[in-house]
C-alpha positions, 0 to 999 in steps of 0.5 A: 742262177739268172736266165733269159733268151737271146736272138741268134740271127744270121743278120750281122749286128752293126755297131760303130766302126772306124774307117778311113775318111770318105771310105765306108765299111761295107758289111755283107748280109744274107738275102733272107736271114735265118733266126735262131734263139739261144736260151741260157742261164749264168750262175751268179756265184761260179760264172758257169753258163748253160746255153741251148740253141733252138729254132723257137723259143716258146713254152715247149722250148722253155720247159725243155731248157728247165729240164736240161738245166735240172739234169745238168745239175742233179744234186743242186737245188736251183733258184732261177731268176728271169723276166716276166714274159709270157713264155716263162709262165704257163701250164708247161712251165708250171708243170716242170716247177711242180715236178721238181718242186723240191729242186726248182724255184722260179723267181720273176723280175719286174716287167721291163727291167733288163738292167736287173738280169746280169745275163743281159751283160753276157748277151751284150758281150757275146754279140760283140765278140761273135756277131757284131759286123760278121757274116757267117757262111751259113746259119750252122756256122753262126750256131757253131761260133756261138757254141764256141764263144760259151765253151771258151768262157766256161773254161774261164768262168772268172771272165764271165763273173767280171762280164755280168758284174759279179762281186764274186769275180 
């Protein structure tokens, strides 16, 4: 599995858009954008995703995420590759890795190399479909739309395999 975190900001992500000559498309924004975080993993061979949403993404949430992944796959040995960010290396994370030494192996990708983590492509696709130029009525509705995105794609994992560039597709 490949894993990483991503920002889920109530502030819409912007991108280029077509509009009639002389008319600019206006995108509404919230007065004070609320921020949440997604922590997720994708199975490079099956396309299945596992994503949780939290208000923070510190060591405690990362450790919680690892425990939830292990609980979701009780009979599997999990090899999880992710970046070298400091929240992935700490006493809480080491505690989980030691507790589940027979089921969990963490691999660290080189620093500043997002192109080595296929889940980055999934995050880009998520933004295109969910957050680009879209203001939701509340942060809760944004989280709901985000969960719906991953639920929908888990029903057709071959699409995820295609998005992340897996040869299993």
